[in-house]
N, CA, C and O atoms as a GROMACS GRO file, in nm:
protein
  544
    1MET      N    1   1.792   1.156   1.767
    1MET     CA    2   1.654   1.198   1.753
    1MET      C    3   1.574   1.086   1.684
    1MET      O    4   1.628   1.012   1.602
    2SER      N    5   1.450   1.076   1.719
    2SER     CA    6   1.360   0.976   1.658
    2SER      C    7   1.269   1.043   1.556
    2SER      O    8   1.245   1.164   1.561
    3GLN      N    9   1.220   0.963   1.463
    3GLN     CA   10   1.129   1.013   1.360
    3GLN      C   11   0.998   0.934   1.366
    3GLN      O   12   0.998   0.812   1.382
    4ARG      N   13   0.887   1.006   1.354
    4ARG     CA   14   0.756   0.941   1.344
    4ARG      C   15   0.722   0.931   1.195
    4ARG      O   16   0.726   1.029   1.121
    5ILE      N   17   0.690   0.807   1.154
    5ILE     CA   18   0.648   0.780   1.017
    5ILE      C   19   0.498   0.751   1.019
    5ILE      O   20   0.451   0.665   1.095
    6SER      N   21   0.423   0.823   0.937
    6SER     CA   22   0.280   0.797   0.923
    6SER      C   23   0.249   0.774   0.776
    6SER      O   24   0.297   0.846   0.688
    7VAL      N   25   0.168   0.672   0.750
    7VAL     CA   26   0.125   0.643   0.614
    7VAL      C   27  -0.026   0.624   0.610
    7VAL      O   28  -0.087   0.577   0.706
    8LYS      N   29  -0.085   0.663   0.498
    8LYS     CA   30  -0.229   0.645   0.478
    8LYS      C   31  -0.252   0.603   0.334
    8LYS      O   32  -0.202   0.666   0.241
    9LEU      N   33  -0.328   0.496   0.318
    9LEU     CA   34  -0.361   0.444   0.186
    9LEU      C   35  -0.511   0.455   0.165
    9LEU      O   36  -0.589   0.409   0.248
   10VAL      N   37  -0.551   0.517   0.054
   10VAL     CA   38  -0.692   0.530   0.019
   10VAL      C   39  -0.706   0.497  -0.129
   10VAL      O   40  -0.628   0.545  -0.211
   11GLY      N   41  -0.806   0.414  -0.163
   11GLY     CA   42  -0.825   0.381  -0.304
   11GLY      C   43  -0.945   0.293  -0.327
   11GLY      O   44  -1.031   0.276  -0.241
   12THR      N   45  -0.949   0.236  -0.448
   12THR     CA   46  -1.061   0.152  -0.489
   12THR      C   47  -1.008   0.024  -0.552
   12THR      O   48  -0.925   0.027  -0.643
   13LEU      N   49  -1.057  -0.088  -0.501
   13LEU     CA   50  -1.028  -0.220  -0.556
   13LEU      C   51  -1.142  -0.255  -0.652
   13LEU      O   52  -1.259  -0.242  -0.615
   14THR      N   53  -1.110  -0.299  -0.773
   14THR     CA   54  -1.212  -0.324  -0.875
   14THR      C   55  -1.205  -0.465  -0.927
   14THR      O   56  -1.098  -0.516  -0.960
   15ASP      N   57  -1.321  -0.529  -0.935
   15ASP     CA   58  -1.338  -0.657  -1.002
   15ASP      C   59  -1.395  -0.624  -1.139
   15ASP      O   60  -1.512  -0.588  -1.152
   16ASP      N   61  -1.311  -0.635  -1.243
   16ASP     CA   62  -1.353  -0.600  -1.380
   16ASP      C   63  -1.442  -0.709  -1.437
   16ASP      O   64  -1.400  -0.823  -1.455
   17GLU      N   65  -1.566  -0.673  -1.465
   17GLU     CA   66  -1.664  -0.767  -1.520
   17GLU      C   67  -1.682  -0.745  -1.670
   17GLU      O   68  -1.661  -0.634  -1.720
   18ASN      N   69  -1.721  -0.850  -1.740
   18ASN     CA   70  -1.751  -0.840  -1.883
   18ASN      C   71  -1.893  -0.791  -1.902
   18ASN      O   72  -1.981  -0.816  -1.819
   19TRP      N   73  -1.916  -0.722  -2.014
   19TRP     CA   74  -2.049  -0.676  -2.049
   19TRP      C   75  -2.141  -0.796  -2.058
   19TRP      O   76  -2.096  -0.897  -2.113
   20PRO      N   77  -2.260  -0.796  -2.011
   20PRO     CA   78  -2.340  -0.680  -1.972
   20PRO      C   79  -2.334  -0.649  -1.823
   20PRO      O   80  -2.411  -0.565  -1.776
   21TRP      N   81  -2.248  -0.714  -1.747
   21TRP     CA   82  -2.240  -0.691  -1.602
   21TRP      C   83  -2.154  -0.569  -1.571
   21TRP      O   84  -2.061  -0.537  -1.646
   22ASN      N   85  -2.185  -0.503  -1.462
   22ASN     CA   86  -2.109  -0.386  -1.418
   22ASN      C   87  -1.991  -0.430  -1.333
   22ASN      O   88  -1.996  -0.532  -1.264
   23ASP      N   89  -1.884  -0.350  -1.339
   23ASP     CA   90  -1.770  -0.375  -1.251
   23ASP      C   91  -1.814  -0.362  -1.106
   23ASP      O   92  -1.902  -0.283  -1.073
   24GLU      N   93  -1.751  -0.443  -1.019
   24GLU     CA   94  -1.780  -0.436  -0.876
   24GLU      C   95  -1.659  -0.374  -0.807
   24GLU      O   96  -1.545  -0.408  -0.839
   25THR      N   97  -1.684  -0.284  -0.712
   25THR     CA   98  -1.575  -0.213  -0.646
   25THR      C   99  -1.586  -0.224  -0.495
   25THR      O  100  -1.693  -0.250  -0.440
   26ALA      N  101  -1.474  -0.203  -0.430
   26ALA     CA  102  -1.469  -0.198  -0.283
   26ALA      C  103  -1.371  -0.088  -0.242
   26ALA      O  104  -1.262  -0.080  -0.298
   27PRO      N  105  -1.409  -0.004  -0.146
   27PRO     CA  106  -1.316   0.098  -0.099
   27PRO      C  107  -1.203   0.035  -0.018
   27PRO      O  108  -1.224  -0.063   0.054
   28VAL      N  109  -1.084   0.093  -0.031
   28VAL     CA  110  -0.968   0.048   0.046
   28VAL      C  111  -0.919   0.167   0.128
   28VAL      O  112  -0.896   0.275   0.073
   29GLY      N  113  -0.903   0.148   0.257
   29GLY     CA  114  -0.850   0.251   0.344
   29GLY      C  115  -0.772   0.187   0.456
   29GLY      O  116  -0.823   0.100   0.526
   30ALA      N  117  -0.649   0.231   0.474
   30ALA     CA  118  -0.565   0.177   0.581
   30ALA      C  119  -0.465   0.284   0.620
   30ALA      O  120  -0.425   0.367   0.539
   31SER      N  121  -0.425   0.281   0.747
   31SER     CA  122  -0.323   0.375   0.792
   31SER      C  123  -0.236   0.309   0.898
   31SER      O  124  -0.277   0.212   0.963
   32GLY      N  125  -0.118   0.363   0.914
   32GLY     CA  126  -0.026   0.312   1.015
   32GLY      C  127   0.072   0.421   1.054
   32GLY      O  128   0.104   0.510   0.975
   33SER      N  129   0.121   0.413   1.177
   33SER     CA  130   0.214   0.513   1.228
   33SER      C  131   0.300   0.450   1.337
   33SER      O  132   0.252   0.371   1.418
   34ASP      N  133   0.427   0.486   1.337
   34ASP     CA  134   0.516   0.436   1.441
   34ASP      C  135   0.641   0.523   1.444
   34ASP      O  136   0.659   0.610   1.359
   35VAL      N  137   0.728   0.498   1.542
   35VAL     CA  138   0.849   0.576   1.561
   35VAL      C  139   0.971   0.487   1.536
   35VAL      O  140   0.976   0.373   1.581
   36VAL      N  141   1.069   0.543   1.463
   36VAL     CA  142   1.199   0.477   1.446
   36VAL      C  143   1.304   0.564   1.514
   36VAL      O  144   1.299   0.687   1.504
   37GLY      N  145   1.398   0.499   1.584
   37GLY     CA  146   1.491   0.576   1.666
   37GLY      C  147   1.636   0.571   1.624
   37GLY      O  148   1.714   0.658   1.662
   38SER      N  149   1.674   0.471   1.546
   38SER     CA  150   1.814   0.462   1.509
   38SER      C  151   1.827   0.429   1.360
   38SER      O  152   1.745   0.354   1.306
   39PRO      N  153   1.929   0.486   1.294
   39PRO     CA  154   1.948   0.459   1.151
   39PRO      C  155   1.954   0.309   1.123
   39PRO      O  156   2.019   0.233   1.194
   40GLY      N  157   1.885   0.270   1.018
   40GLY     CA  158   1.878   0.129   0.979
   40GLY      C  159   1.760   0.055   1.039
   40GLY      O  160   1.727  -0.055   0.995
   41GLN      N  161   1.694   0.114   1.140
   41GLN     CA  162   1.579   0.048   1.201
   41GLN      C  163   1.462   0.049   1.104
   41GLN      O  164   1.429   0.152   1.045
   42SER      N  165   1.398  -0.068   1.087
   42SER     CA  166   1.281  -0.082   1.001
   42SER      C  167   1.161  -0.124   1.084
   42SER      O  168   1.173  -0.199   1.181
   43ILE      N  169   1.043  -0.076   1.043
   43ILE     CA  170   0.919  -0.110   1.112
   43ILE      C  171   0.811  -0.142   1.008
   43ILE      O  172   0.812  -0.089   0.897
   44SER      N  173   0.720  -0.229   1.046
   44SER     CA  174   0.604  -0.260   0.962
   44SER      C  175   0.496  -0.158   0.994
   44SER      O  176   0.459  -0.140   1.110
   45LEU      N  177   0.444  -0.092   0.891
   45LEU     CA  178   0.341   0.010   0.910
   45LEU      C  179   0.203  -0.040   0.868
   45LEU      O  180   0.104  -0.011   0.936
   46ILE      N  181   0.195  -0.112   0.760
   46ILE     CA  182   0.069  -0.171   0.712
   46ILE      C  183   0.101  -0.309   0.658
   46ILE      O  184   0.194  -0.326   0.580
   47ASN      N  185   0.024  -0.408   0.701
   47ASN     CA  186   0.038  -0.544   0.651
   47ASN      C  187  -0.102  -0.604   0.650
   47ASN      O  188  -0.145  -0.663   0.749
   48ILE      N  189  -0.172  -0.589   0.539
   48ILE     CA  190  -0.312  -0.632   0.533
   48ILE      C  191  -0.341  -0.719   0.412
   48ILE      O  192  -0.277  -0.706   0.307
   49ASP      N  193  -0.437  -0.806   0.430
   49ASP     CA  194  -0.496  -0.885   0.322
   49ASP      C  195  -0.637  -0.829   0.311
   49ASP      O  196  -0.726  -0.869   0.386
   50TYR      N  197  -0.657  -0.738   0.217
   50TYR     CA  198  -0.779  -0.660   0.213
   50TYR      C  199  -0.898  -0.741   0.162
   50TYR      O  200  -0.884  -0.821   0.070
   51PRO      N  201  -1.015  -0.719   0.222
   51PRO     CA  202  -1.137  -0.786   0.173
   51PRO      C  203  -1.155  -0.763   0.024
   51PRO      O  204  -1.106  -0.665  -0.031
   52CYS      N  205  -1.225  -0.852  -0.038
   52CYS     CA  206  -1.231  -0.846  -0.183
   52CYS      C  207  -1.345  -0.765  -0.240
   52CYS      O  208  -1.440  -0.726  -0.173
   53ALA      N  209  -1.328  -0.742  -0.370
   53ALA     CA  210  -1.432  -0.678  -0.452
   53ALA      C  211  -1.495  -0.786  -0.538
   53ALA      O  212  -1.424  -0.865  -0.601
   54GLY      N  213  -1.627  -0.790  -0.539
   54GLY     CA  214  -1.698  -0.885  -0.624
   54GLY      C  215  -1.678  -1.030  -0.588
   54GLY      O  216  -1.702  -1.118  -0.671
   55ASP      N  217  -1.636  -1.059  -0.466
   55ASP     CA  218  -1.610  -1.197  -0.422
   55ASP      C  219  -1.506  -1.269  -0.507
   55ASP      O  220  -1.504  -1.392  -0.510
   56GLU      N  221  -1.421  -1.194  -0.576
   56GLU     CA  222  -1.322  -1.257  -0.664
   56GLU      C  223  -1.184  -1.194  -0.661
   56GLU      O  224  -1.085  -1.263  -0.685
   57VAL      N  225  -1.174  -1.064  -0.634
   57VAL     CA  226  -1.047  -0.992  -0.642
   57VAL      C  227  -1.010  -0.941  -0.504
   57VAL      O  228  -1.090  -0.875  -0.437
   58ARG      N  229  -0.886  -0.972  -0.460
   58ARG     CA  230  -0.840  -0.922  -0.330
   58ARG      C  231  -0.703  -0.859  -0.345
   58ARG      O  232  -0.632  -0.884  -0.442
   59LEU      N  233  -0.667  -0.778  -0.246
   59LEU     CA  234  -0.544  -0.701  -0.248
   59LEU      C  235  -0.466  -0.726  -0.119
   59LEU      O  236  -0.523  -0.719  -0.010
   60VAL      N  237  -0.338  -0.756  -0.133
   60VAL     CA  238  -0.249  -0.769  -0.017
   60VAL      C  239  -0.152  -0.651  -0.022
   60VAL      O  240  -0.087  -0.626  -0.124
   61VAL      N  241  -0.142  -0.578   0.090
   61VAL     CA  242  -0.057  -0.459   0.099
   61VAL      C  243   0.043  -0.477   0.213
   61VAL      O  244   0.005  -0.511   0.325
   62GLN      N  245   0.171  -0.454   0.183
   62GLN     CA  246   0.276  -0.457   0.285
   62GLN      C  247   0.358  -0.329   0.271
   62GLN      O  248   0.413  -0.300   0.165
   63ILE      N  249   0.364  -0.252   0.380
   63ILE     CA  250   0.438  -0.126   0.380
   63ILE      C  251   0.529  -0.122   0.501
   63ILE      O  252   0.485  -0.141   0.615
   64THR      N  253   0.658  -0.097   0.476
   64THR     CA  254   0.755  -0.082   0.585
   64THR      C  255   0.822   0.054   0.575
   64THR      O  256   0.826   0.116   0.468
   65GLY      N  257   0.874   0.100   0.688
   65GLY     CA  258   0.949   0.225   0.692
   65GLY      C  259   1.084   0.202   0.757
   65GLY      O  260   1.096   0.125   0.853
   66THR      N  261   1.186   0.269   0.704
   66THR     CA  262   1.322   0.256   0.755
   66THR      C  263   1.383   0.394   0.774
   66THR      O  264   1.369   0.480   0.688
   67LEU      N  265   1.450   0.415   0.887
   67LEU     CA  266   1.523   0.539   0.909
   67LEU      C  267   1.660   0.526   0.841
   67LEU      O  268   1.735   0.432   0.868
   68LEU      N  269   1.690   0.620   0.753
   68LEU     CA  270   1.815   0.614   0.677
   68LEU      C  271   1.932   0.667   0.760
   68LEU      O  272   1.914   0.715   0.871
   69GLY      N  273   2.053   0.657   0.702
   69GLY     CA  274   2.177   0.687   0.773
   69GLY      C  275   2.191   0.828   0.827
   69GLY      O  276   2.265   0.849   0.922
   70ASP      N  277   2.121   0.925   0.768
   70ASP     CA  278   2.132   1.063   0.818
   70ASP      C  279   2.052   1.084   0.947
   70ASP      O  280   2.060   1.191   1.008
   71GLY      N  281   1.974   0.983   0.988
   71GLY     CA  282   1.897   0.991   1.111
   71GLY      C  283   1.772   1.076   1.103
   71GLY      O  284   1.707   1.100   1.204
   72ALA      N  285   1.736   1.123   0.981
   72ALA     CA  286   1.620   1.210   0.966
   72ALA      C  287   1.533   1.172   0.847
   72ALA      O  288   1.411   1.190   0.850
   73THR      N  289   1.593   1.119   0.742
   73THR     CA  290   1.519   1.080   0.622
   73THR      C  291   1.466   0.939   0.640
   73THR      O  292   1.535   0.851   0.692
   74ILE      N  293   1.343   0.918   0.597
   74ILE     CA  294   1.285   0.783   0.604
   74ILE      C  295   1.270   0.728   0.462
   74ILE      O  296   1.259   0.803   0.365
   75GLN      N  297   1.269   0.596   0.453
   75GLN     CA  298   1.244   0.530   0.326
   75GLN      C  299   1.125   0.437   0.346
   75GLN      O  300   1.123   0.354   0.436
   76ILE      N  301   1.026   0.452   0.258
   76ILE     CA  302   0.908   0.367   0.259
   76ILE      C  303   0.923   0.265   0.148
   76ILE      O  304   0.958   0.300   0.035
   77ALA      N  305   0.896   0.140   0.179
   77ALA     CA  306   0.893   0.033   0.080
   77ALA      C  307   0.753  -0.028   0.086
   77ALA      O  308   0.710  -0.075   0.191
   78ALA      N  309   0.683  -0.027  -0.028
   78ALA     CA  310   0.546  -0.078  -0.032
   78ALA      C  311   0.532  -0.180  -0.144
   78ALA      O  312   0.586  -0.162  -0.253
   79THR      N  313   0.458  -0.287  -0.115
   79THR     CA  314   0.428  -0.389  -0.215
   79THR      C  315   0.277  -0.411  -0.218
   79THR      O  316   0.214  -0.431  -0.114
   80PHE      N  317   0.222  -0.407  -0.339
   80PHE     CA  318   0.078  -0.427  -0.361
   80PHE      C  319   0.062  -0.549  -0.452
   80PHE      O  320   0.115  -0.551  -0.563
   81THR      N  321  -0.010  -0.651  -0.404
   81THR     CA  322  -0.027  -0.774  -0.480
   81THR      C  323  -0.176  -0.802  -0.497
   81THR      O  324  -0.251  -0.807  -0.400
   82LEU      N  325  -0.218  -0.820  -0.622
   82LEU     CA  326  -0.357  -0.853  -0.654
   82LEU      C  327  -0.372  -1.003  -0.675
   82LEU      O  328  -0.281  -1.069  -0.726
   83PHE      N  329  -0.488  -1.056  -0.634
   83PHE     CA  330  -0.525  -1.194  -0.659
   83PHE      C  331  -0.665  -1.195  -0.717
   83PHE      O  332  -0.750  -1.115  -0.677
   84GLU      N  333  -0.690  -1.285  -0.812
   84GLU     CA  334  -0.823  -1.295  -0.874
   84GLU      C  335  -0.854  -1.441  -0.897
   84GLU      O  336  -0.773  -1.517  -0.949
   85GLY      N  337  -0.976  -1.481  -0.857
   85GLY     CA  338  -1.016  -1.620  -0.873
   85GLY      C  339  -1.166  -1.635  -0.855
   85GLY      O  340  -1.243  -1.546  -0.890
   86THR      N  341  -1.206  -1.748  -0.799
   86THR     CA  342  -1.349  -1.776  -0.785
   86THR      C  343  -1.407  -1.736  -0.650
   86THR      O  344  -1.528  -1.739  -0.632
   87ASP      N  345  -1.320  -1.698  -0.553
   87ASP     CA  346  -1.369  -1.651  -0.424
   87ASP      C  347  -1.264  -1.564  -0.356
   87ASP      O  348  -1.156  -1.542  -0.412
   88CYS      N  349  -1.294  -1.514  -0.239
   88CYS     CA  350  -1.207  -1.419  -0.169
   88CYS      C  351  -1.082  -1.482  -0.107
   88CYS      O  352  -0.996  -1.410  -0.057
   89THR      N  353  -1.071  -1.613  -0.110
   89THR     CA  354  -0.952  -1.678  -0.053
   89THR      C  355  -0.854  -1.722  -0.162
   89THR      O  356  -0.758  -1.793  -0.133
   90THR      N  357  -0.877  -1.679  -0.285
   90THR     CA  358  -0.793  -1.723  -0.396
   90THR      C  359  -0.646  -1.688  -0.373
   90THR      O  360  -0.613  -1.586  -0.313
   91SER      N  361  -0.560  -1.774  -0.422
   91SER     CA  362  -0.416  -1.747  -0.418
   91SER      C  363  -0.361  -1.736  -0.560
   91SER      O  364  -0.240  -1.747  -0.582
   92ASP      N  365  -0.451  -1.714  -0.658
   92ASP     CA  366  -0.411  -1.698  -0.798
   92ASP      C  367  -0.369  -1.554  -0.823
   92ASP      O  368  -0.452  -1.464  -0.814
   93PRO      N  369  -0.241  -1.530  -0.855
   93PRO     CA  370  -0.195  -1.392  -0.878
   93PRO      C  371  -0.268  -1.329  -0.998
   93PRO      O  372  -0.297  -1.396  -1.097
   94GLU      N  373  -0.295  -1.202  -0.985
   94GLU     CA  374  -0.355  -1.123  -1.093
   94GLU      C  375  -0.250  -1.022  -1.137
   94GLU      O  376  -0.241  -0.913  -1.081
   95GLY      N  377  -0.172  -1.057  -1.238
   95GLY     CA  378  -0.064  -0.970  -1.283
   95GLY      C  379   0.055  -0.977  -1.190
   95GLY      O  380   0.065  -1.066  -1.105
   96GLU      N  381   0.145  -0.882  -1.206
   96GLU     CA  382   0.267  -0.875  -1.126
   96GLU      C  383   0.246  -0.782  -1.007
   96GLU      O  384   0.176  -0.682  -1.019
   97PRO      N  385   0.307  -0.813  -0.893
   97PRO     CA  386   0.300  -0.720  -0.779
   97PRO      C  387   0.364  -0.586  -0.816
   97PRO      O  388   0.457  -0.581  -0.897
   98LEU      N  389   0.316  -0.479  -0.756
   98LEU     CA  390   0.374  -0.347  -0.773
   98LEU      C  391   0.456  -0.314  -0.650
   98LEU      O  392   0.406  -0.325  -0.538
   99SER      N  393   0.582  -0.274  -0.670
   99SER     CA  394   0.668  -0.232  -0.559
   99SER      C  395   0.702  -0.085  -0.575
   99SER      O  396   0.735  -0.039  -0.685
  100ILE      N  397   0.693  -0.012  -0.465
  100ILE     CA  398   0.723   0.132  -0.464
  100ILE      C  399   0.821   0.158  -0.351
  100ILE      O  400   0.803   0.109  -0.239
  101THR      N  401   0.925   0.236  -0.380
  101THR     CA  402   1.019   0.283  -0.277
  101THR      C  403   1.025   0.434  -0.287
  101THR      O  404   1.038   0.490  -0.396
  102ARG      N  405   1.015   0.500  -0.172
  102ARG     CA  406   1.016   0.648  -0.172
  102ARG      C  407   1.089   0.697  -0.048
  102ARG      O  408   1.060   0.654   0.064
  103ASP      N  409   1.185   0.789  -0.068
  103ASP     CA  410   1.253   0.855   0.042
  103ASP      C  411   1.180   0.985   0.074
  103ASP      O  412   1.143   1.060  -0.016
  104VAL      N  413   1.160   1.011   0.202
  104VAL     CA  414   1.092   1.134   0.246
  104VAL      C  415   1.180   1.202   0.350
  104VAL      O  416   1.208   1.145   0.455
  105PRO      N  417   1.225   1.326   0.320
  105PRO     CA  418   1.309   1.399   0.415
  105PRO      C  419   1.235   1.437   0.543
  105PRO      O  420   1.112   1.430   0.549
  106ASN      N  421   1.312   1.477   0.644
  106ASN     CA  422   1.257   1.525   0.770
  106ASN      C  423   1.161   1.642   0.745
  106ASN      O  424   1.187   1.726   0.658
  107LEU      N  425   1.052   1.648   0.821
  107LEU     CA  426   0.952   1.755   0.813
  107LEU      C  427   0.894   1.770   0.672
  107LEU      O  428   0.874   1.881   0.624
  108ASP      N  429   0.870   1.658   0.608
  108ASP     CA  430   0.815   1.661   0.472
  108ASP      C  431   0.711   1.552   0.457
  108ASP      O  432   0.693   1.468   0.545
  109PHE      N  433   0.642   1.554   0.342
  109PHE     CA  434   0.544   1.451   0.311
  109PHE      C  435   0.547   1.424   0.161
  109PHE      O  436   0.603   1.502   0.084
  110ALA      N  437   0.487   1.314   0.123
  110ALA     CA  438   0.475   1.279  -0.019
  110ALA      C  439   0.343   1.207  -0.039
  110ALA      O  440   0.300   1.128   0.045
  111THR      N  441   0.279   1.234  -0.152
  111THR     CA  442   0.162   1.158  -0.193
  111THR      C  443   0.199   1.086  -0.322
  111THR      O  444   0.234   1.148  -0.422
  112VAL      N  445   0.190   0.954  -0.317
  112VAL     CA  446   0.233   0.870  -0.428
  112VAL      C  447   0.111   0.804  -0.492
  112VAL      O  448   0.039   0.731  -0.424
  113PRO      N  449   0.085   0.830  -0.621
  113PRO     CA  450  -0.025   0.759  -0.687
  113PRO      C  451   0.009   0.612  -0.702
  113PRO      O  452   0.123   0.576  -0.734
  114VAL      N  453  -0.090   0.526  -0.680
  114VAL     CA  454  -0.070   0.382  -0.690
  114VAL      C  455  -0.169   0.326  -0.790
  114VAL      O  456  -0.290   0.349  -0.779
  115PHE      N  457  -0.118   0.252  -0.891
  115PHE     CA  458  -0.206   0.184  -0.985
  115PHE      C  459  -0.151   0.044  -1.009
  115PHE      O  460  -0.040   0.028  -1.059
  116VAL      N  461  -0.231  -0.056  -0.974
  116VAL     CA  462  -0.196  -0.196  -0.997
  116VAL      C  463  -0.296  -0.246  -1.101
  116VAL      O  464  -0.411  -0.274  -1.067
  117PRO      N  465  -0.254  -0.260  -1.228
  117PRO     CA  466  -0.349  -0.288  -1.335
  117PRO      C  467  -0.400  -0.431  -1.343
  117PRO      O  468  -0.506  -0.455  -1.400
  118GLY      N  469  -0.328  -0.527  -1.287
  118GLY     CA  470  -0.370  -0.666  -1.302
  118GLY      C  471  -0.363  -0.710  -1.447
  118GLY      O  472  -0.301  -0.644  -1.531
  119ASP      N  473  -0.426  -0.823  -1.476
  119ASP     CA  474  -0.426  -0.880  -1.612
  119ASP      C  475  -0.561  -0.868  -1.679
  119ASP      O  476  -0.584  -0.932  -1.781
  120GLY      N  477  -0.651  -0.788  -1.625
  120GLY     CA  478  -0.783  -0.773  -1.684
  120GLY      C  479  -0.896  -0.819  -1.595
  120GLY      O  480  -1.012  -0.784  -1.620
  121GLY      N  481  -0.867  -0.896  -1.491
  121GLY     CA  482  -0.971  -0.944  -1.401
  121GLY      C  483  -0.994  -0.852  -1.282
  121GLY      O  484  -1.101  -0.855  -1.222
  122GLY      N  485  -0.893  -0.771  -1.248
  122GLY     CA  486  -0.906  -0.682  -1.134
  122GLY      C  487  -0.799  -0.576  -1.137
  122GLY      O  488  -0.701  -0.586  -1.211
  123SER      N  489  -0.818  -0.472  -1.054
  123SER     CA  490  -0.720  -0.364  -1.048
  123SER      C  491  -0.736  -0.290  -0.915
  123SER      O  492  -0.837  -0.303  -0.846
  124PHE      N  493  -0.633  -0.211  -0.882
  124PHE     CA  494  -0.639  -0.122  -0.767
  124PHE      C  495  -0.584   0.013  -0.809
  124PHE      O  496  -0.481   0.021  -0.876
  125ARG      N  497  -0.654   0.119  -0.770
  125ARG     CA  498  -0.609   0.256  -0.794
  125ARG      C  499  -0.629   0.337  -0.666
  125ARG      O  500  -0.736   0.334  -0.605
  126GLY      N  501  -0.524   0.410  -0.625
  126GLY     CA  502  -0.536   0.489  -0.504
  126GLY      C  503  -0.418   0.581  -0.483
  126GLY      O  504  -0.338   0.604  -0.574
  127ASP      N  505  -0.407   0.633  -0.361
  127ASP     CA  506  -0.297   0.721  -0.323
  127ASP      C  507  -0.239   0.676  -0.190
  127ASP      O  508  -0.312   0.639  -0.098
  128LEU      N  509  -0.106   0.680  -0.181
  128LEU     CA  510  -0.035   0.652  -0.058
  128LEU      C  511   0.028   0.782  -0.011
  128LEU      O  512   0.112   0.840  -0.080
  129THR      N  513  -0.013   0.829   0.108
  129THR     CA  514   0.043   0.952   0.164
  129THR      C  515   0.138   0.915   0.277
  129THR      O  516   0.105   0.834   0.363
  130ILE      N  517   0.257   0.977   0.274
  130ILE     CA  518   0.363   0.948   0.370
  130ILE      C  519   0.403   1.080   0.439
  130ILE      O  520   0.424   1.181   0.373
  131VAL      N  521   0.412   1.076   0.572
  131VAL     CA  522   0.453   1.194   0.649
  131VAL      C  523   0.569   1.155   0.740
  131VAL      O  524   0.568   1.049   0.802
  132ASN      N  525   0.671   1.244   0.747
  132ASN     CA  526   0.789   1.220   0.830
  132ASN      C  527   0.814   1.344   0.916
  132ASN      O  528   0.832   1.454   0.863
  133PHE      N  529   0.815   1.326   1.050
  133PHE     CA  530   0.844   1.438   1.136
  133PHE      C  531   0.916   1.390   1.262
  133PHE      O  532   0.901   1.275   1.303
  134PRO      N  533   0.996   1.480   1.323
  134PRO     CA  534   1.076   1.440   1.440
  134PRO      C  535   0.992   1.426   1.566
  134PRO      O  536   0.888   1.491   1.582
  135VAL      N  537   1.038   1.340   1.653
  135VAL     CA  538   0.979   1.323   1.785
  135VAL      C  539   1.082   1.374   1.885
  135VAL      O  540   1.196   1.327   1.888
  136MET      N  541   1.041   1.469   1.966
  136MET     CA  542   1.136   1.528   2.062
  136MET      C  543   1.133   1.453   2.194
  136MET      O  544   1.206   1.488   2.286
   0.00000   0.00000   0.00000
């Protein structure tokens, strides 16, 4: 049997500004869905370099799904990496990347809160929703 994995990420990317300036924010929304058919098979569901907030802070998101050995449970592996610099193409890391792994049984879902605090220049806060159901 095959399993359909669906993921949806919704949140806010923030460029933290010093007083008297206001923080600048950008909405983040991404989704992905695909089918895995054999245990051990992995697929890329989301792989984005998200537009920045405040022309300084950007977010890179990588999410993969794997069908586990029971042929019904899926495992999601997600990595969220912040960058902060002088423009949207910066490669300067902002804090440590956040990695999340979550197993989701057949016919179930999970909503995982995501917070990437950065080092003070930027942050990301949101929710990752994961759905796992069989394909007949």
